[in-house]
C-alpha atoms as an extended CHARMM CRD file, in Angstrom:
* protein
*
       228  EXT
         1         1  UNK       CA             15.4490000000        3.9070000000      -21.1410000000  PROA      1               0.0000000000
         2         2  UNK       CA             14.6650000000        1.7670000000      -23.7870000000  PROA      2               0.0000000000
         3         3  UNK       CA             15.0480000000       -2.2360000000      -23.3820000000  PROA      3               0.0000000000
         4         4  UNK       CA             14.9810000000       -5.1510000000      -25.9630000000  PROA      4               0.0000000000
         5         5  UNK       CA             14.8040000000       -8.7340000000      -24.9890000000  PROA      5               0.0000000000
         6         6  UNK       CA             17.3320000000      -11.3580000000      -26.7100000000  PROA      6               0.0000000000
         7         7  UNK       CA             16.3100000000      -15.0390000000      -26.8680000000  PROA      7               0.0000000000
         8         8  UNK       CA             18.2640000000      -16.0260000000      -23.5570000000  PROA      8               0.0000000000
         9         9  UNK       CA             16.3040000000      -13.9430000000      -21.2920000000  PROA      9               0.0000000000
        10        10  UNK       CA             18.7150000000      -11.2320000000      -20.7830000000  PROA      10              0.0000000000
        11        11  UNK       CA             18.2090000000       -7.1920000000      -22.0720000000  PROA      11              0.0000000000
        12        12  UNK       CA             19.8440000000       -4.7780000000      -23.7640000000  PROA      12              0.0000000000
        13        13  UNK       CA             19.5900000000       -1.3080000000      -22.3840000000  PROA      13              0.0000000000
        14        14  UNK       CA             19.8240000000        1.9280000000      -24.4870000000  PROA      14              0.0000000000
        15        15  UNK       CA             19.9570000000        5.2480000000      -22.5670000000  PROA      15              0.0000000000
        16        16  UNK       CA             17.0420000000        7.3390000000      -23.3120000000  PROA      16              0.0000000000
        17        17  UNK       CA             17.9500000000       10.9130000000      -25.0670000000  PROA      17              0.0000000000
        18        18  UNK       CA             15.9730000000       14.0220000000      -25.9430000000  PROA      18              0.0000000000
        19        19  UNK       CA             14.9160000000       13.7450000000      -29.3720000000  PROA      19              0.0000000000
        20        20  UNK       CA             15.3320000000       17.3300000000      -30.6120000000  PROA      20              0.0000000000
        21        21  UNK       CA             18.5100000000       17.9940000000      -28.8650000000  PROA      21              0.0000000000
        22        22  UNK       CA             19.8180000000       14.3950000000      -28.4030000000  PROA      22              0.0000000000
        23        23  UNK       CA             20.6860000000       15.1240000000      -24.9600000000  PROA      23              0.0000000000
        24        24  UNK       CA             20.6000000000       12.1600000000      -22.1970000000  PROA      24              0.0000000000
        25        25  UNK       CA             17.7520000000       12.3280000000      -19.8140000000  PROA      25              0.0000000000
        26        26  UNK       CA             18.2730000000       12.1690000000      -15.8500000000  PROA      26              0.0000000000
        27        27  UNK       CA             16.8000000000        8.9390000000      -14.2160000000  PROA      27              0.0000000000
        28        28  UNK       CA             13.7160000000       10.8510000000      -12.9720000000  PROA      28              0.0000000000
        29        29  UNK       CA             12.9320000000       12.2430000000      -16.6180000000  PROA      29              0.0000000000
        30        30  UNK       CA             13.0280000000        8.6960000000      -17.6350000000  PROA      30              0.0000000000
        31        31  UNK       CA             10.6790000000        7.6100000000      -15.3190000000  PROA      31              0.0000000000
        32        32  UNK       CA              8.2400000000       10.3360000000      -16.3250000000  PROA      32              0.0000000000
        33        33  UNK       CA              8.9130000000        9.7710000000      -20.0130000000  PROA      33              0.0000000000
        34        34  UNK       CA              8.0520000000        6.1370000000      -19.6250000000  PROA      34              0.0000000000
        35        35  UNK       CA              4.4640000000        6.8190000000      -18.0610000000  PROA      35              0.0000000000
        36        36  UNK       CA              3.7420000000        9.2880000000      -20.9490000000  PROA      36              0.0000000000
        37        37  UNK       CA              4.5750000000        6.9410000000      -23.6400000000  PROA      37              0.0000000000
        38        38  UNK       CA              3.2530000000        3.5050000000      -22.4170000000  PROA      38              0.0000000000
        39        39  UNK       CA             -0.0360000000        3.8320000000      -21.2790000000  PROA      39              0.0000000000
        40        40  UNK       CA             -1.0300000000        0.1660000000      -21.1500000000  PROA      40              0.0000000000
        41        41  UNK       CA             -3.3760000000       -1.6430000000      -19.2160000000  PROA      41              0.0000000000
        42        42  UNK       CA             -0.7380000000       -3.0190000000      -17.2580000000  PROA      42              0.0000000000
        43        43  UNK       CA              0.7280000000        0.0550000000      -16.2670000000  PROA      43              0.0000000000
        44        44  UNK       CA             -2.4830000000        1.8570000000      -15.9890000000  PROA      44              0.0000000000
        45        45  UNK       CA             -3.3220000000       -1.0500000000      -13.4190000000  PROA      45              0.0000000000
        46        46  UNK       CA             -0.1000000000       -0.9730000000      -11.7930000000  PROA      46              0.0000000000
        47        47  UNK       CA             -0.7690000000        2.8410000000      -11.5000000000  PROA      47              0.0000000000
        48        48  UNK       CA             -4.3860000000        2.4970000000       -9.7910000000  PROA      48              0.0000000000
        49        49  UNK       CA             -2.8370000000        0.1610000000       -7.3740000000  PROA      49              0.0000000000
        50        50  UNK       CA              0.0130000000        2.3240000000       -6.1690000000  PROA      50              0.0000000000
        51        51  UNK       CA             -2.3960000000        5.2310000000       -6.0440000000  PROA      51              0.0000000000
        52        52  UNK       CA             -4.2130000000        3.1960000000       -3.5230000000  PROA      52              0.0000000000
        53        53  UNK       CA             -1.5380000000        1.9910000000       -1.4310000000  PROA      53              0.0000000000
        54        54  UNK       CA             -0.2620000000        5.5820000000       -0.9720000000  PROA      54              0.0000000000
        55        55  UNK       CA             -3.7000000000        6.7300000000       -0.1630000000  PROA      55              0.0000000000
        56        56  UNK       CA             -3.8350000000        3.7340000000        1.9720000000  PROA      56              0.0000000000
        57        57  UNK       CA             -0.8840000000        5.0640000000        3.5620000000  PROA      57              0.0000000000
        58        58  UNK       CA             -2.0220000000        8.3020000000        4.1540000000  PROA      58              0.0000000000
        59        59  UNK       CA             -5.1650000000        6.8750000000        5.9780000000  PROA      59              0.0000000000
        60        60  UNK       CA             -3.0120000000        4.4760000000        8.4030000000  PROA      60              0.0000000000
        61        61  UNK       CA             -0.8230000000        7.7800000000        9.2380000000  PROA      61              0.0000000000
        62        62  UNK       CA             -4.1160000000        9.7340000000       10.0340000000  PROA      62              0.0000000000
        63        63  UNK       CA             -4.7410000000        6.9850000000       12.4810000000  PROA      63              0.0000000000
        64        64  UNK       CA             -1.6050000000        6.2100000000       13.8040000000  PROA      64              0.0000000000
        65        65  UNK       CA             -0.2840000000        9.5630000000       14.4760000000  PROA      65              0.0000000000
        66        66  UNK       CA             -3.2650000000       10.4100000000       16.9140000000  PROA      66              0.0000000000
        67        67  UNK       CA             -2.8770000000        6.6990000000       18.6370000000  PROA      67              0.0000000000
        68        68  UNK       CA              0.7750000000        7.7460000000       18.9800000000  PROA      68              0.0000000000
        69        69  UNK       CA              0.0390000000       10.8950000000       20.8870000000  PROA      69              0.0000000000
        70        70  UNK       CA             -2.3740000000        9.1190000000       22.9930000000  PROA      70              0.0000000000
        71        71  UNK       CA             -0.3710000000        6.0550000000       24.1020000000  PROA      71              0.0000000000
        72        72  UNK       CA              3.2020000000        7.9720000000       24.1780000000  PROA      72              0.0000000000
        73        73  UNK       CA              2.2500000000       11.4740000000       25.7960000000  PROA      73              0.0000000000
        74        74  UNK       CA              3.2050000000       14.9460000000       24.6430000000  PROA      74              0.0000000000
        75        75  UNK       CA              6.9280000000       14.5570000000       25.4360000000  PROA      75              0.0000000000
        76        76  UNK       CA              7.5710000000       11.3190000000       23.4690000000  PROA      76              0.0000000000
        77        77  UNK       CA              5.4330000000       12.3480000000       20.7010000000  PROA      77              0.0000000000
        78        78  UNK       CA              8.1270000000       14.4510000000       18.4500000000  PROA      78              0.0000000000
        79        79  UNK       CA             10.3520000000       11.3130000000       18.3990000000  PROA      79              0.0000000000
        80        80  UNK       CA              7.4020000000        8.8610000000       17.8190000000  PROA      80              0.0000000000
        81        81  UNK       CA              6.4840000000       11.0030000000       14.5210000000  PROA      81              0.0000000000
        82        82  UNK       CA              9.6700000000       11.1240000000       12.8580000000  PROA      82              0.0000000000
        83        83  UNK       CA             10.1930000000        7.1870000000       13.3190000000  PROA      83              0.0000000000
        84        84  UNK       CA              6.5670000000        6.1690000000       12.4180000000  PROA      84              0.0000000000
        85        85  UNK       CA              6.9570000000        8.5970000000        9.0840000000  PROA      85              0.0000000000
        86        86  UNK       CA             10.4470000000        6.9640000000        8.3610000000  PROA      86              0.0000000000
        87        87  UNK       CA              9.0880000000        3.5010000000        8.8830000000  PROA      87              0.0000000000
        88        88  UNK       CA              6.2620000000        4.3940000000        6.5840000000  PROA      88              0.0000000000
        89        89  UNK       CA              8.8790000000        5.3730000000        3.9290000000  PROA      89              0.0000000000
        90        90  UNK       CA             10.6240000000        1.9900000000        3.9570000000  PROA      90              0.0000000000
        91        91  UNK       CA              7.4170000000        0.0520000000        4.1570000000  PROA      91              0.0000000000
        92        92  UNK       CA              6.4030000000        1.8300000000        0.9310000000  PROA      92              0.0000000000
        93        93  UNK       CA              9.7370000000        1.2210000000       -0.8350000000  PROA      93              0.0000000000
        94        94  UNK       CA             10.3170000000       -2.5420000000        0.3830000000  PROA      94              0.0000000000
        95        95  UNK       CA              6.4260000000       -3.4700000000       -0.5610000000  PROA      95              0.0000000000
        96        96  UNK       CA              7.1570000000       -1.6790000000       -4.0180000000  PROA      96              0.0000000000
        97        97  UNK       CA             10.4300000000       -2.5000000000       -4.8580000000  PROA      97              0.0000000000
        98        98  UNK       CA             12.1290000000       -4.9440000000       -2.6290000000  PROA      98              0.0000000000
        99        99  UNK       CA             14.3400000000       -2.2410000000       -1.4800000000  PROA      99              0.0000000000
       100       100  UNK       CA             15.0000000000       -1.0320000000        1.6860000000  PROA      100             0.0000000000
       101       101  UNK       CA             17.2310000000        2.2090000000        0.4810000000  PROA      101             0.0000000000
       102       102  UNK       CA             20.1450000000        3.4250000000        2.2510000000  PROA      102             0.0000000000
       103       103  UNK       CA             18.9310000000        7.0780000000        3.1460000000  PROA      103             0.0000000000
       104       104  UNK       CA             16.3530000000        5.2110000000        4.8650000000  PROA      104             0.0000000000
       105       105  UNK       CA             17.8340000000        2.8570000000        6.7050000000  PROA      105             0.0000000000
       106       106  UNK       CA             21.7540000000        4.1980000000        7.4260000000  PROA      106             0.0000000000
       107       107  UNK       CA             20.1180000000        7.8760000000        7.2040000000  PROA      107             0.0000000000
       108       108  UNK       CA             17.7670000000        6.9480000000        9.8600000000  PROA      108             0.0000000000
       109       109  UNK       CA             20.7790000000        5.1180000000       12.2150000000  PROA      109             0.0000000000
       110       110  UNK       CA             22.5450000000        8.6800000000       12.0290000000  PROA      110             0.0000000000
       111       111  UNK       CA             19.4420000000       10.4390000000       12.9440000000  PROA      111             0.0000000000
       112       112  UNK       CA             18.6330000000        8.1860000000       15.7340000000  PROA      112             0.0000000000
       113       113  UNK       CA             22.3080000000        8.4940000000       16.9160000000  PROA      113             0.0000000000
       114       114  UNK       CA             22.2200000000       12.2310000000       16.9120000000  PROA      114             0.0000000000
       115       115  UNK       CA             18.4730000000       12.1370000000       19.1940000000  PROA      115             0.0000000000
       116       116  UNK       CA             20.3370000000       10.1780000000       21.1430000000  PROA      116             0.0000000000
       117       117  UNK       CA             23.1530000000       12.5400000000       21.7050000000  PROA      117             0.0000000000
       118       118  UNK       CA             20.4790000000       15.4520000000       22.3900000000  PROA      118             0.0000000000
       119       119  UNK       CA             18.8580000000       13.0550000000       24.7830000000  PROA      119             0.0000000000
       120       120  UNK       CA             15.4680000000       13.5350000000       22.7900000000  PROA      120             0.0000000000
       121       121  UNK       CA             12.3960000000       12.3360000000       25.2690000000  PROA      121             0.0000000000
       122       122  UNK       CA             11.3290000000        8.8590000000       24.2970000000  PROA      122             0.0000000000
       123       123  UNK       CA             14.5110000000        7.6370000000       22.6450000000  PROA      123             0.0000000000
       124       124  UNK       CA             17.2730000000        5.2990000000       24.2410000000  PROA      124             0.0000000000
       125       125  UNK       CA             20.4510000000        6.7590000000       25.4180000000  PROA      125             0.0000000000
       126       126  UNK       CA             23.9970000000        6.9980000000       23.7720000000  PROA      126             0.0000000000
       127       127  UNK       CA             25.0700000000        3.9990000000       25.4910000000  PROA      127             0.0000000000
       128       128  UNK       CA             21.4710000000        1.9760000000       24.4970000000  PROA      128             0.0000000000
       129       129  UNK       CA             21.2460000000        3.4170000000       21.0640000000  PROA      129             0.0000000000
       130       130  UNK       CA             25.1460000000        2.2560000000       20.1990000000  PROA      130             0.0000000000
       131       131  UNK       CA             24.3620000000       -1.1050000000       21.7950000000  PROA      131             0.0000000000
       132       132  UNK       CA             21.0820000000       -1.4350000000       20.1510000000  PROA      132             0.0000000000
       133       133  UNK       CA             22.6230000000       -0.9300000000       16.8020000000  PROA      133             0.0000000000
       134       134  UNK       CA             25.2820000000       -3.2950000000       17.1270000000  PROA      134             0.0000000000
       135       135  UNK       CA             23.1680000000       -6.0740000000       18.3880000000  PROA      135             0.0000000000
       136       136  UNK       CA             20.3030000000       -5.3680000000       15.6040000000  PROA      136             0.0000000000
       137       137  UNK       CA             22.8860000000       -5.6720000000       12.8800000000  PROA      137             0.0000000000
       138       138  UNK       CA             24.6540000000       -8.6190000000       14.1430000000  PROA      138             0.0000000000
       139       139  UNK       CA             21.6840000000      -10.6590000000       14.9260000000  PROA      139             0.0000000000
       140       140  UNK       CA             20.1990000000      -10.5800000000       11.4040000000  PROA      140             0.0000000000
       141       141  UNK       CA             23.5510000000      -10.8550000000        9.8730000000  PROA      141             0.0000000000
       142       142  UNK       CA             24.4000000000      -14.0680000000       11.5330000000  PROA      142             0.0000000000
       143       143  UNK       CA             20.8410000000      -15.5480000000       10.9850000000  PROA      143             0.0000000000
       144       144  UNK       CA             21.4370000000      -14.8000000000        7.3850000000  PROA      144             0.0000000000
       145       145  UNK       CA             24.8320000000      -16.3050000000        7.5890000000  PROA      145             0.0000000000
       146       146  UNK       CA             23.6700000000      -19.4470000000        8.8210000000  PROA      146             0.0000000000
       147       147  UNK       CA             20.6750000000      -19.7450000000        6.5670000000  PROA      147             0.0000000000
       148       148  UNK       CA             23.3120000000      -19.3530000000        3.7870000000  PROA      148             0.0000000000
       149       149  UNK       CA             25.0620000000      -22.1960000000        4.9980000000  PROA      149             0.0000000000
       150       150  UNK       CA             22.1330000000      -24.1730000000        5.2420000000  PROA      150             0.0000000000
       151       151  UNK       CA             20.4600000000      -23.2780000000        1.8730000000  PROA      151             0.0000000000
       152       152  UNK       CA             23.5680000000      -21.7870000000        0.0910000000  PROA      152             0.0000000000
       153       153  UNK       CA             21.3490000000      -18.4080000000       -0.4040000000  PROA      153             0.0000000000
       154       154  UNK       CA             20.6810000000      -15.4880000000        1.3440000000  PROA      154             0.0000000000
       155       155  UNK       CA             17.4490000000      -15.2430000000        3.3390000000  PROA      155             0.0000000000
       156       156  UNK       CA             17.3340000000      -11.8400000000        3.4070000000  PROA      156             0.0000000000
       157       157  UNK       CA             19.1290000000       -8.7530000000        2.1950000000  PROA      157             0.0000000000
       158       158  UNK       CA             21.6460000000       -6.3940000000        3.5880000000  PROA      158             0.0000000000
       159       159  UNK       CA             18.9030000000       -3.8980000000        3.7280000000  PROA      159             0.0000000000
       160       160  UNK       CA             17.3170000000       -5.9700000000        6.4470000000  PROA      160             0.0000000000
       161       161  UNK       CA             20.4880000000       -6.1080000000        8.2680000000  PROA      161             0.0000000000
       162       162  UNK       CA             20.7910000000       -2.1410000000        8.2050000000  PROA      162             0.0000000000
       163       163  UNK       CA             17.0050000000       -1.9120000000        9.2180000000  PROA      163             0.0000000000
       164       164  UNK       CA             17.5130000000       -3.9840000000       12.1490000000  PROA      164             0.0000000000
       165       165  UNK       CA             20.5580000000       -1.6880000000       13.2050000000  PROA      165             0.0000000000
       166       166  UNK       CA             18.7220000000        1.3710000000       12.7840000000  PROA      166             0.0000000000
       167       167  UNK       CA             15.6410000000       -0.4200000000       15.0720000000  PROA      167             0.0000000000
       168       168  UNK       CA             18.2020000000       -0.9230000000       17.8280000000  PROA      168             0.0000000000
       169       169  UNK       CA             19.4170000000        2.5400000000       17.7190000000  PROA      169             0.0000000000
       170       170  UNK       CA             15.7520000000        4.1800000000       17.9860000000  PROA      170             0.0000000000
       171       171  UNK       CA             14.1210000000        1.3070000000       20.2330000000  PROA      171             0.0000000000
       172       172  UNK       CA             17.1090000000       -0.0520000000       22.2280000000  PROA      172             0.0000000000
       173       173  UNK       CA             18.4780000000       -3.4490000000       22.3410000000  PROA      173             0.0000000000
       174       174  UNK       CA             15.4280000000       -5.0720000000       24.4090000000  PROA      174             0.0000000000
       175       175  UNK       CA             13.2320000000       -4.4500000000       21.4480000000  PROA      175             0.0000000000
       176       176  UNK       CA             14.8340000000       -6.8160000000       18.9050000000  PROA      176             0.0000000000
       177       177  UNK       CA             13.8380000000       -9.9830000000       19.9680000000  PROA      177             0.0000000000
       178       178  UNK       CA             10.2180000000       -9.2000000000       20.1600000000  PROA      178             0.0000000000
       179       179  UNK       CA             10.2230000000       -7.2370000000       16.9050000000  PROA      179             0.0000000000
       180       180  UNK       CA             11.9930000000       -9.7950000000       15.0280000000  PROA      180             0.0000000000
       181       181  UNK       CA              9.6610000000      -12.6240000000       16.6140000000  PROA      181             0.0000000000
       182       182  UNK       CA              6.7370000000      -10.5640000000       15.7550000000  PROA      182             0.0000000000
       183       183  UNK       CA              8.0530000000       -9.9320000000       12.2030000000  PROA      183             0.0000000000
       184       184  UNK       CA              8.7360000000      -13.4330000000       11.3030000000  PROA      184             0.0000000000
       185       185  UNK       CA              5.4900000000      -14.6500000000       12.5220000000  PROA      185             0.0000000000
       186       186  UNK       CA              3.5300000000      -12.2320000000       10.3130000000  PROA      186             0.0000000000
       187       187  UNK       CA              6.1380000000      -13.2780000000        7.4470000000  PROA      187             0.0000000000
       188       188  UNK       CA              4.9200000000      -16.8960000000        7.9920000000  PROA      188             0.0000000000
       189       189  UNK       CA              1.2330000000      -16.5500000000        7.8060000000  PROA      189             0.0000000000
       190       190  UNK       CA              1.9340000000      -14.1410000000        4.8610000000  PROA      190             0.0000000000
       191       191  UNK       CA              3.8620000000      -16.7530000000        2.9770000000  PROA      191             0.0000000000
       192       192  UNK       CA              1.4640000000      -19.7570000000        3.8320000000  PROA      192             0.0000000000
       193       193  UNK       CA             -1.5720000000      -17.1590000000        2.7280000000  PROA      193             0.0000000000
       194       194  UNK       CA              0.2510000000      -16.5120000000       -0.9010000000  PROA      194             0.0000000000
       195       195  UNK       CA              1.4150000000      -19.8690000000       -1.0510000000  PROA      195             0.0000000000
       196       196  UNK       CA             -1.9840000000      -21.3400000000       -0.6560000000  PROA      196             0.0000000000
       197       197  UNK       CA             -3.5380000000      -18.4970000000       -3.1040000000  PROA      197             0.0000000000
       198       198  UNK       CA             -0.6780000000      -19.4890000000       -5.8770000000  PROA      198             0.0000000000
       199       199  UNK       CA             -1.7010000000      -22.9770000000       -5.4090000000  PROA      199             0.0000000000
       200       200  UNK       CA             -5.0280000000      -22.5840000000       -5.6110000000  PROA      200             0.0000000000
       201       201  UNK       CA             -4.7220000000      -20.3370000000       -8.8690000000  PROA      201             0.0000000000
       202       202  UNK       CA             -1.5840000000      -20.6510000000      -10.3650000000  PROA      202             0.0000000000
       203       203  UNK       CA              0.3560000000      -23.5580000000       -9.1220000000  PROA      203             0.0000000000
       204       204  UNK       CA              2.5820000000      -24.0360000000       -6.0680000000  PROA      204             0.0000000000
       205       205  UNK       CA              6.0370000000      -21.5480000000       -6.3640000000  PROA      205             0.0000000000
       206       206  UNK       CA              8.5380000000      -20.1320000000       -4.2420000000  PROA      206             0.0000000000
       207       207  UNK       CA              7.0290000000      -16.7800000000       -2.5360000000  PROA      207             0.0000000000
       208       208  UNK       CA              8.9170000000      -14.0030000000       -1.7910000000  PROA      208             0.0000000000
       209       209  UNK       CA              7.9540000000      -11.7540000000        0.6310000000  PROA      209             0.0000000000
       210       210  UNK       CA              9.3260000000       -7.9930000000        1.4580000000  PROA      210             0.0000000000
       211       211  UNK       CA             10.5500000000       -8.7040000000        5.1770000000  PROA      211             0.0000000000
       212       212  UNK       CA             11.3490000000       -4.8590000000        6.0790000000  PROA      212             0.0000000000
       213       213  UNK       CA              7.6150000000       -4.4200000000        6.0910000000  PROA      213             0.0000000000
       214       214  UNK       CA              6.9800000000       -7.2590000000        8.3350000000  PROA      214             0.0000000000
       215       215  UNK       CA              9.9340000000       -5.4640000000       10.6750000000  PROA      215             0.0000000000
       216       216  UNK       CA              8.5100000000       -2.0530000000       10.2980000000  PROA      216             0.0000000000
       217       217  UNK       CA              4.9940000000       -3.2180000000       11.2150000000  PROA      217             0.0000000000
       218       218  UNK       CA              6.1400000000       -4.7670000000       14.0200000000  PROA      218             0.0000000000
       219       219  UNK       CA              8.6430000000       -1.9230000000       15.1870000000  PROA      219             0.0000000000
       220       220  UNK       CA              5.2980000000        0.0010000000       15.3020000000  PROA      220             0.0000000000
       221       221  UNK       CA              3.7310000000       -2.1820000000       17.2980000000  PROA      221             0.0000000000
       222       222  UNK       CA              6.3650000000       -2.6950000000       19.6970000000  PROA      222             0.0000000000
       223       223  UNK       CA              6.5460000000        1.2410000000       20.0090000000  PROA      223             0.0000000000
       224       224  UNK       CA              2.7070000000        1.8370000000       20.5930000000  PROA      224             0.0000000000
       225       225  UNK       CA              1.7070000000       -1.2470000000       22.3550000000  PROA      225             0.0000000000
       226       226  UNK       CA              4.4890000000       -3.2390000000       23.9590000000  PROA      226             0.0000000000
       227       227  UNK       CA              6.9350000000       -0.8670000000       24.7960000000  PROA      227             0.0000000000
       228       228  UNK       CA              5.5980000000        0.9440000000       28.0500000000  PROA      228             0.0000000000
């Protein structure tokens, strides 16, 4: 994709084409093509940051999975592995792009309901999973609606609503308030730290925090340390 900025801050996008044959390129090839032709300092720095992030996630998983086996036991471990890997994927995408993809949240909800039907050990039964999904959706949706009435803008994206519904399906309704509390406190600490850092170096401004990342971390903490 090529873009040209115009004075009012908007941009005009031109679809990429294969130069020899004048054929359109798919989105994944666009990404690879941009990576080849624009190796500037900023892109190189972002690439190093992403590599560090993904390596960090690999090390985190290598520590979390044995811990999950130790804390949950062999019977509950398979479901925990699936949930931890799913939350890691959601964490990375939300941290990188402030997006929780539907195939992560909605797909995870469907898989969680299927596991509940199959009565996989370590997960709520179907009734508790359905109740948890409805409560998780209603909880975040109502909080965001009240915030919108108060401030005139959304405090969270709809991806956070769907993520909370997924967590209710996997972890049950009793997990929702503790997860929301821990995620909110972590978000407050992160926001204060980033605001102080911004005020010290770049001036005070509005800080955006990927709330889905905090929900993912709080969910893993609940699963491993608070649930049993």
